[in-house]
LUMMI-514073 format. One record per atom (N, C-alpha, C, O): z, x, y. Coordinates in steps of 0.1 Angstrom, whole numbers, plus 5000, padded with zeros to 4 digits. Atoms other than C-alpha are relative to their C-alpha. Example, Ala and Ser with C-alpha at 12.3 -4.5 7.8 and 13.67 -1.06 7.14 Angstrom:
500050094988 507851234955 500050095012 500750195012 500049914989 507151374989 500849925011 500949975022 
This chain:
500849935010 335365815629 500649974986 501849974984 499650035014 335465725591 500550124994 499950234994 499349885006 337865955572 499849994985 500049894979 500249995015 337066075537 500950124995 500850235000 499249905007 339566265515 499350044987 499149964978 500749955013 337866485488 501150074992 501850164997 499049945009 340066575458 499350064988 498849994980 500749935011 338666835434 500550144999 500750215009 499549865002 339867155418 498950115001 499250235000 501149914998 336467315422 499750035015 499349945022 500249974986 336267505454 498649985006 498449945017 501450014996 332467515456 499749865003 499049835013 500350144998 332267135452 500749955013 500149875020 499350044988 334867085479 499250045013 499149975022 500749954988 332867305503 498749925002 498349895013 501350075000 329567125494 500249865006 499549825015 499750144995 331066775500 500550005014 500149915022 499549994986 332866885532 498850025009 498749955020 501249984992 329567015546 499149885001 498749845012 500950115000 327466725535 500549885008 499849825016 499550114994 329766455547 500250025015 500149935023 499849964986 330566635580 498749995007 498649945019 501350014994 326766645587 499649865003 498849835011 500350154999 326666265583 501049925008 501149805006 499150074990 329366185608 501449964994 502149895001 498650035005 332466165585 501050115004 500650225005 498949914998 335766325592 500650034986 501049944979 499749965014 336566515560 501250094999 501450185007 498949905004 339666675545 499950024985 499849924978 500249975014 339366845511 501350074995 501850165001 498949945006 342266935488 499750034985 498849974979 500349955013 342467105454 500749924989 500549954977 499350075010 344766865436 500449865004 500549835016 499650144997 345966505433 501450015007 501749925016 498749984993 349466625443 499950035015 500649985023 500249964986 348166775475 499449875008 499749855019 500550124994 346266445482 501249905003 501249855014 498950094998 349466245478 500950055012 501349975021 499249944990 351366485501 499449985014 500149975024 500750004987 348666465529 499549865003 498949835013 500650134999 347766095524 500449935013 499649885020 499550084988 349965935551 499550075013 499250005022 500449934988 349166205576 498549985004 498149965015 501450014998 345366185571 499549865001 498549835008 500450145000 345165815564 498549984997 497849925006 501450015003 341765825547 499549854998 500349774993 500750135003 339365525546 499550004986 499449904979 500649995013 337765655514 500550134994 500750235000 499649885007 338765895487 499050034989 498749944981 500949955010 336366095465 500850094991 501250204995 499149925009 338366225435 499450034987 498849954980 500349965014 337666415403 500949934991 502049894995 499150065010 339066275371 500950104994 502250084994 499249915008 340266575352 500350125009 499550205013 499549894992 342366815372 501450054994 502049964988 498749965004 345467025364 501149915006 501049885018 498950094995 348666815367 499549865001 499049804991 500350154998 348166465381 498449985000 497750055007 501550035001 344666325372 499549915010 500349845017 500650084990 342266135392 500249854998 500449785008 499750145003 342865805375 501449965004 501749855009 498750034996 346565835381 500150005015 500949925021 500150014985 345865915418 499549875004 499949815014 500650124997 343665615419 501149885000 501149805009 498950105001 346565395407 501050015011 501549915016 499049974989 348965555432 499449945013 500249885021 500650054987 346465475461 500049855000 500349795010 500150155000 345965115450 501349935002 501449835009 498750064998 349665055449 500650025014 501349935020 499449964987 350565225482 499149995012 499649975023 500950014989 347465215503 498749934996 497649994996 501250075006 345064945490 498949995010 497749955006 501150014990 343064955523 499050114998 497950115002 500849895003 341665285511 499149974988 499649924978 500950025011 338565275488 499950134992 499650244998 500149885009 338465515458 498750004993 498349904987 501249985008 335265655443 500350124991 500750234996 499749905010 335765855411 498850094996 497750034995 501149915004 333666165401 500550074987 501750104985 499649935012 333566325367 498850064993 497750004993 501149945008 331466565346 500049944986 499149974978 499950065013 332666375315 499649865000 500449774997 500550134998 330566075321 499949924987 499349964977 500150105012 330865775297 500349865005 501049855016 499750144996 330965405299 501549975000 502049905008 498650025002 334565405287 500850055012 501749995017 499349944988 335665645315 499749925012 500649905021 500350084988 333865435341 500849875000 501349835010 499250125001 335665125328 501550035003 502149955010 498749964998 338965305329 500250025016 501349985021 499949984985 338265405366 500149875007 500949855016 500050134994 337565045375 501349934998 501949875007 498750065003 340664925358 501150065008 502149995012 499049934992 342665185377 499949965015 500849995023 500150044986 341365035409 498950065008 498750045020 501149934993 338365255417 498949905003 498649804996 501150084997 335465095435 498750044993 497949954990 501349955006 332665315421 500350134992 501450184993 499949895009 332065595397 498750085001 497650035000 501249924999 329665895401 500250114989 501250174987 500049905010 328766125372 499550145006 498650145014 500349864996 328666505378 499050064990 499150024978 500349964986 326366685386 499349885006 498649805000 500650114993 325166445412 499150055012 499350175016 500849964988 322566455440 500749965013 501649875013 499450024987 323566455476 499949855004 500849795009 500250144997 322066105481 500949914993 501249804998 499150095008 324165955454 501449995006 501949885007 498750014993 327366045472 499949925013 500749835015 500250074988 326065915505 499849854997 500349765005 500350145003 324765595489 501349934995 501549824999 498750065004 328165535472 500949975011 501549865012 499250024988 329965575505 499549885008 500349805013 500650114992 327565345523 500249874994 500549775001 499850135007 327865075497 501549965002 501849845005 498650034998 331665105500 500349955014 501149865016 499850044986 331465075538 499549865002 500149785009 500650134998 329164775536 500949894994 501149784999 499150105007 331564605511 501249975009 501749865010 498850024992 334564665533 499749925013 500549835016 500450084988 332764525564 499849864996 500249775003 500350145004 331564225545 501249924997 501449805000 498850075004 334964145531 500849965013 501449855014 499250044988 336564155566 499349895008 499949805013 500750104993 333763945581 500149874993 500349764999 499850135007 334063685553 501449945002 501549825003 498750054998 337763665558 500149935014 500749825015 500050064987 337263605595 499249875001 499749785008 500950125000 334463355590 500749884993 500649774997 499350115008 336463165564 501149945008 501349825009 498950054991 339463145588 499449915011 500049815014 500550074989 337263035617 499449864996 499649765002 500650125005 335362775596 501049894997 500749774998 499050105004 338562615585 501049975011 502049915010 499150034988 340062615620 501350074999 502350035004 498849935003 342562875610 500050145006 500450245000 500149874993 341963165635 501450035005 501750045017 498650004997 345763205633 500450135008 501350125016 499649884994 345863565645 500049985015 500750055023 500150024985 344863445680 501149925006 501249905018 498850064995 348063255682 500850115007 501750095016 499549884993 349163615692 499150035012 498350125011 501050004989 347463565725 500150145007 501250195009 500049874992 346463875745 498650064999 497850044990 501249924999 343564095755 500350155002 499450235003 499749864997 345464425760 499750084987 499650024976 500349915011 344764725738 501149994990 500950004978 498950005009 348264705724 500049894990 500349904978 500050115009 347864355710 498750004992 498749954980 501249995007 344264415700 500250094987 499650074977 499749915011 345564695678 500649924988 500449954976 499350085010 347764445660 498949914993 499049894981 501050095006 344764205655 499250084990 498950034979 500949925009 342664485640 500850034987 500250024976 499249965012 345464585616 500249874991 500149884979 499950125008 346064225605 498749964992 498849934981 501350035006 342364165598 499750104988 499250064978 500349905010 342164495578 500849984988 500350004977 499150005012 345164445555 500349864994 500949854984 499650135005 345364065551 499549974986 500349904979 500550045013 343264035520 500750074988 500450034977 499449935011 345364275500 501449954997 502149895006 498750065004 348564185481 501150095004 502350045004 498949904998 350564495491 501049955011 500749875019 498950044991 353864455510 499750065014 499150165015 500249954986 353864485548 501349995007 502149895005 498750014992 356764565571 499549995015 498850075020 500350034986 356464415606 501250045008 502349995006 498949964992 358564585632 499749975015 498649975019 500250034986 359164485668 501349935005 502249894997 498950064994 361764355692 500149854998 499149794994 499950145002 363164005690 499149935010 499149965022 500850084992 360763745704 498650055002 497949995010 501449944998 357563955701 499049924992 497849944995 501050075008 355963725675 499850054986 498750044981 500149945013 356663895642 499649894989 498849924980 500450105009 356463565623 498649955001 497949924992 501450034998 353163485639 499150104993 498050064987 500849895007 351863815625 500049974985 499049984978 499950035015 353163725590 499149884997 498549884986 500850125003 351463375592 498550045001 497749994993 501549954999 348163545603 499650074987 498550054982 500349935013 348363775573 499849914989 498949934981 500150095011 348863485550 498749925001 498049904992 501150104998 346163255565 498750075000 497650004998 501249925002 343563535565 499850064986 498950134984 500049945013 344363625529 499449904990 499249784993 500550095011 342963485496 501149894996 500849804988 498950095004 346463305493 500149895010 501149825010 499850094988 345863095524 500349864996 500949785004 499850145004 345862765505 501349994992 501749884988 498850015007 349062855487 501250005009 501050015021 498950024991 352662835500 500350125009 500050245005 499449904991 353963035530 501449965002 501749865008 498550044999 357763045529 500650115008 500550235005 499349914991 359763205556 501549984999 502049874999 498550005001 363463295554 500650105009 500250225009 499349904991 365763455580 501250054992 502249984990 498949945008 367963685560 501350025007 502350035001 498849994993 370363715588 500749875002 501949875007 499450134998 371063345589 500749944988 501349844988 499450055012 372163305553 501250084996 501250214996 498849935004 375763395543 499750094988 499050064979 500249905011 375863705521 500449944986 499749974976 499650055013 377663505494 499049904994 499049884982 501150105005 374663255491 498750074999 497750014994 501349944999 371863505496 499350014986 498149984985 500649985013 371263585459 499549874994 498449864989 500450135005 371163225449 498849945008 497949885002 501150054992 368863135478 498750074996 497750014995 501349925004 366363415469 499649974986 498449954984 500450005014 366463395432 500349874992 499949864980 499650125007 367863055423 501250014992 501850124991 498849995009 370662965399 499949904989 499149804990 499950095011 371362795367 501349915001 502349955007 498950095000 373662495363 501350074994 501250134984 498849945005 377262605360 500250155003 501250214999 499949864997 376662955374 501250035009 501850145008 498849994992 379362895399 500549865003 499949764999 499350134999 381662615411 499149895005 499149784999 500950114994 379062415432 498650004994 497849924999 501450005006 376062485409 500049884990 500149904978 500150125008 375762125396 498749984992 498749904983 501350015007 372162165386 499250135002 499650215011 500849894998 369462425382 499350005014 499049895019 500649994987 367962545415 498950115001 499250224997 501049904998 364662725422 500350085012 500750025023 499849924988 364963015445 498850015009 497749965005 501049994990 362863105475 498850084994 497650044997 501149935006 360763355454 499249904992 497949914992 500750095008 359863075430 499249905009 498149865006 500650094991 359062845459 498750065006 497749995009 501149934994 356663105473 499050054989 498050124992 500949955010 354963175439 498549975003 498249865006 501450004998 351263245442 499650015015 498550015019 500250004986 351763255480 500650125007 500650235001 499449894992 353463465507 501449975003 501749865007 498650024996 357163515513 500350095012 500150215011 499649924988 358263625548 501550025001 502249925003 498549974999 361663795548 500350055014 500150175017 499749964987 362663805584 501450065001 502350024993 498749924999 365564035594 500450054987 501650044983 499749955013 365364205561 501050115000 501750134990 499049904998 367564475574 501549954999 502450034997 498650065000 370564235573 500449974985 501649934983 499750025014 370464205534 501150104996 501050224999 498949925004 373664345519 499550104989 498650074982 500549905009 373264675499 500049964985 499150004978 500050045014 374264515466 498849924996 498349924985 501150095003 371464265469 498750085002 497650044996 501249924998 368964525480 499550064987 498350074985 500449955013 368964665445 499249904992 498249934986 500750115007 367964325431 498749975006 497749934999 501350034993 365264275457 499050114996 497850084994 500849895004 363864615448 499449984986 498250004983 500450035014 363764515411 498949895000 497949904992 501050114999 361764195420 498750065004 497750024999 501249944995 359264395440 499350094990 498150094990 500649915010 358764645412 499549934988 498449964982 500350065013 358664415382 499349865002 498849814992 500650134998 357364085397 500649894992 500049794988 499350115007 360063875381 501449995006 501950085012 498750034995 363363715392 500949954988 500449894979 499150065010 366463635372 501049915008 501849975016 499150094993 368363325386 501550044997 501850094986 498549975002 372163365390 500449914989 500249794988 499650075012 373663265357 499049994989 499349944979 501150015010 370363295339 500050124991 500650224993 500149905010 369563505308 498650054999 498450154992 501449965002 365863525311 499350025014 499749955024 500749984988 363563655338 498849905002 498349854992 501150104997 361063425355 498950085008 499250145019 501149924993 357663585365 499649925013 499549805013 500550054988 356563535401 498950095006 498950215004 501149934994 353363625419 500149975015 499649875020 499650024986 354463675455 499550125008 499850235005 500349904991 353063875484 501150005010 501349905017 498849994991 356063995504 499650065013 499150175014 500149944986 355964045542 501450005006 502049895006 498649994995 359164165557 499950045015 499050095020 499949964985 360264205594 501450035003 502349994997 498749964995 363064355613 500050055014 498950105018 499949944987 364264455647 500850134999 500950205009 499249885002 366464725632 499250124998 498050124994 500649875003 365665095629 500350034985 501450094983 499749995014 365465095591 500150154996 500950184987 499949855003 364865475590 501450055003 502050134995 498649964997 368165525608 501049944991 502050004987 499150065009 369865275585 499950074986 501050084980 500149935012 368565465555 500850135001 501550174992 499349874998 369865795570 501549985000 502350064995 498650035000 373265625575 500549944987 501749914986 499550065013 373365475540 500149855000 500749804991 499850155000 373165115551 498849934994 498949814991 501250065007 369665055536 499550104990 499450224993 500449915011 368365185503 498650065004 497749995009 501249934997 365665445507 498849954992 497749944997 501150045009 363665335477 499549865004 498349835003 500550134995 363564975490 499350015013 498349945015 500749984988 362565095524 498550044998 497649985004 501349955002 359565275511 499249894992 497949894994 500750115007 358664975488 499649905010 498549845008 500450104990 358664745518 499050055010 498249985015 500849944989 356964985542 498750074995 498450184999 501349955004 353765035523 499050005011 498350105013 500850014988 351864915553 500949955011 501749865009 499150034989 353464885587 499249955012 498250015016 500650054988 352564675617 501049995011 502149935009 499150004989 354264735650 499649905011 498549925017 500450104990 354264435674 500650055013 501850075015 499549954988 354464555710 500949915008 500749785007 499250084991 357064435735 499149945011 498150005014 500850064989 355864215764 499950095011 498850095018 500049904989 356764485789 498950114998 498550175007 501049905002 354264715772 498649945001 497650015000 501450064998 351364465777 500149895011 499849785009 499950104988 351964305812 498649935003 498649825009 501350074997 348164235815 499849874992 499049794996 500150125007 348663965789 500849885006 500649775001 499150104995 351163775809 499349885007 499649775004 500850114994 348663565830 499449914989 499449794991 500650085011 346863455798 501149924993 500949804990 498950075007 350163365781 500649895009 500949785004 499550104991 351363175812 499149885000 499549764999 501050115001 348162965812 500149924987 500049804987 499950075013 348562895775 501249924999 501149804994 498750085001 352162785777 500049885010 500649785007 500150124991 351462565807 499149894994 499549774994 500950105006 348562395789 500749934988 500649814986 499350065011 350662345758 501149915004 501349804998 499050094995 353562195777 499549885007 500149775006 500650124994 351261965797 499749904989 499949784990 500350095011 350061825764 501249944993 501249834989 498850045007 353461805748 500949915008 501549815003 499050074991 355461675778 499349905009 500049825016 500750104992 352761475795 500050045015 499849955024 500049954986 352961685827 498550045004 497650034996 501349964995 349961795849 500150125009 499650125020 499849884992 350762145861 498650074999 498150104988 501349945000 347562315872 500150154999 499150224996 499949855001 348862675873 501350055007 502249975009 498849944994 351262915890 499550075013 498550145013 500349934988 351263045926 500050154998 500950204990 500149865002 350363415929 501450075002 501750174995 498749934997 353763515944 501049984988 501750074985 499250025012 355563355914 499550084988 500350144981 500549925011 353263525889 500350155002 500550224992 499649864997 353963855906 501450034995 501750144990 498649995004 357663805899 500050024984 500750114979 500149985014 356763765862 499550134996 500050194986 500649875003 354664075862 501050125002 500950224995 499049904997 357564275876 501350004992 502150094992 498850025008 360164145852 499950084987 498850104982 500049915012 361164355821 500049924987 499749984976 500150085011 361264065796 500850054987 500150084977 499249965012 364164165772 499849904988 499949944977 500250105010 363463845753 498649984996 498249904987 501449995004 359763915751 499249865002 499649785011 500950124998 357163635746 500849874999 500649775005 499250125002 359863385734 500749975013 500849855017 499450024987 361663435767 499049945010 499449855018 501050054991 358463375787 499749864996 499549775005 500350145005 357663065766 501149905005 500849795010 498950094996 361162915773 500049985015 500349885021 500050004986 360863005810 498949905005 499249835015 501150084996 357462835814 500349854997 500049765006 499650145003 358762515797 501049955010 500849845015 499150044990 361662505821 499349985014 499649885021 500650014987 359462565851 499149885001 499049825011 500950125000 356962295841 500949875002 500449785009 499150124998 359862045839 500650005015 500749895021 499450004987 361362165872 499049995012 499549965023 501050004989 358162185892 499949875008 499949765003 500150114991 357961955923 498649965003 498349855008 501450024996 354261985927 499150034987 499650044976 500849975011 351262055905 499850154997 499050194989 500049865002 351862425907 501450054999 502350005005 498749935001 354762645896 500250105011 499350185013 499849914988 356262815927 501350084998 502050064987 498949925001 358963065933 501349934997 502149974988 498750085002 361762805935 500149944986 501249904982 499950055014 360862685900 500450104990 500750074978 499649895009 361763025885 501550025000 502149995010 498649975000 365263115874 500450115010 499550195014 499549904990 367363325898 499850144995 499450235003 500149865005 367163635875 498650055002 498450175004 501449964999 363363635878 499750035015 499150125019 500349994986 363263585916 500750125006 500150185015 499249884995 365863865922 499350134997 499650235004 500749875003 363564125906 500850094991 501850054986 499449915010 364464425885 501450055003 502250074994 498749954997 367564545904 500949895007 501149895019 499350124995 369464215908 501350035006 501749975017 498749974995 372864365913 500050065015 500750025023 500249944987 371764585943 499649895010 500149905021 500550104990 369964285959 501249915004 501249875015 498950094997 373064065957 501050075010 501450015019 499149934991 375264335973 499450025014 500150005024 500749984987 372664416000 499949875008 499949875020 500250134993 372364046008 501349965007 501349865015 498750034993 376064036019 500749884994 501649825000 499450115007 376863755994 501450044995 501450124986 498649965004 380663775990 500649914989 501749924985 499550095011 380863505962 500250084988 499250134982 499749935012 382563675933 499449934988 498949994978 500550085011 381463395910 498550034998 498150054987 501449985001 377763435918 499750154996 498850184988 500249865003 377963815918 500350044985 499650114979 499749985014 379663815884 499049954990 498650024981 501050055008 377063595869 498850095000 498150124990 501249914999 374263825882 500250134993 499350174986 499749875007 375964145870 500049984985 499450064978 499950025015 376763995836 498649984994 498350034983 501450035005 373163865832 499250134999 498550154989 500849875000 371664205842 500550094989 499750164982 499549915011 373964395818 499649954986 499350044978 500450055013 373064165789 498550034998 498150074987 501449975001 369364215797 499850154996 499050184988 500249855003 369764595797 500550034986 499950124980 499549975014 371864595765 499049964990 498850034980 501150055010 369164385747 498850095000 498250124990 501249914999 366464615760 500350134993 499550194986 499649875006 368364925749 500150004985 499950104979 499950015015 368964795714 498849934994 498949884983 501250065005 365464655710 500249864996 499649814986 499750145003 366764305710 501049974989 501249854985 498950015011 369464365683 501249945006 501950025013 498950074993 372164115694 501350064995 502350065003 498749945006 374864265671 500350135007 501450155012 499849884993 374364605686 500249995015 501050065021 499850034986 374064465721 501449965003 502050005013 498750054998 377364285717 501050125000 502050125007 499149895000 379064615708 499950085013 500950135018 500249924987 377564795739 500849925011 501449995020 499450084989 378864505761 501549984998 502249935007 498650025003 382264505743 500449865001 501549835006 499650145001 382164135737 499649964986 499050034978 500350055013 381963925705 498649964999 497949935009 501450055002 378663835689 499849865004 498849825010 500150144996 379463475694 499949985015 499249895020 500050014985 380163525731 498750045006 498249985015 501449964996 376863705735 499049894998 498249865007 500950115002 374963425719 500249885010 499249835014 499750104990 376663175742 499450035013 498749955020 500549964987 375763375773 498550015000 497949985010 501549995000 372163435762 499449865002 498549845009 500550144998 371763055759 500349955014 499549885020 499650054986 373562995792 499150055010 498749985020 500949944990 371263235811 498649984996 497750035004 501450025003 368163125793 499250124995 498050134997 500749875005 367463465777 499649994986 498950084981 500350015014 367063335741 498649954998 498249944986 
């Protein structure tokens, strides 16, 4: 149901609009002030806002600006008894879609809402048609038909056209970068640069220079000027993967860039303006990091204007057969193989597995199976031992009477790593602490067991 938030200090008008819109199938919430609208905005998540201009405290135009900055997917329609061309222009400049003069007729309000709905529908359809016509239906790289992944598709389509920042959350291997690329390619910036950077892979000492650039002589190895990643992504989209790994000192500077739209290279004295849509991703619980003081609260809210949660593969097992067929076909084309599919018994093993490495782990497994297959179908023997043994591998090894300490150790070690990764939502640093081994040792074992 379409949600409408009515904001007006006149009680009678709130009652009239609530009744009128309710009769025409809208879900309505009415509040008496802009401050109350702000307080209830996230909880109600309105599609449309009808707001008066002149109210005690925060005004309607100020509320409009707030909505445009934090929830651009919502459409604002301004109402005022002080009608004038200048006020209408001010409303449009503040980001309002339409303007209604008080007193108004019932049909005027309904007409304005229907126009806004048609516009929103048309913009979404145009974005999808543009992408399809250019062969860029990128969101479907996130293959699946489950409700969990369809929810991601809908969210991507809805917010792609807006410049606002997006925070993508999900376990390692779920496809967060694919979501970021879909947001870019369905946006008006699709022909401009898409730049991706893994914040956890760049040493802290180099991060500022990488993001913002530097001037010649700024430090020992700065032999020439260097453009930073923000400048490389100018007019396009910047994907900050593992944003939670950025050091606190640099978080302040990142916040400043997001607020002011300019960067200052290391060693520079002047700011450089940049027009960048920032999409960030993390496997970390940033709210917990904020509570613990590891991540700035103001930066968190600046990044988390819109949030997309990518489901783990174990939450959408119905998508596994589709993904298996896709990865088999892709590897046949890439490797020159001719695998026709997977036997039902082997597929059942995949459906029963918990997939701590998510879609990435499945993709790597299918590539291995395609190479190892002795016939034109992937069978049980082509799957790794951890998959064949099922969910409780340790118990099965002991019950089988296998007294090999070497094989039992590998099985137990593999199972514990999988459980640690699952418990920490794929966070390898946290998993290493649970396992009481070094981060480097964990990375080696993940590679050794084919879990990466």
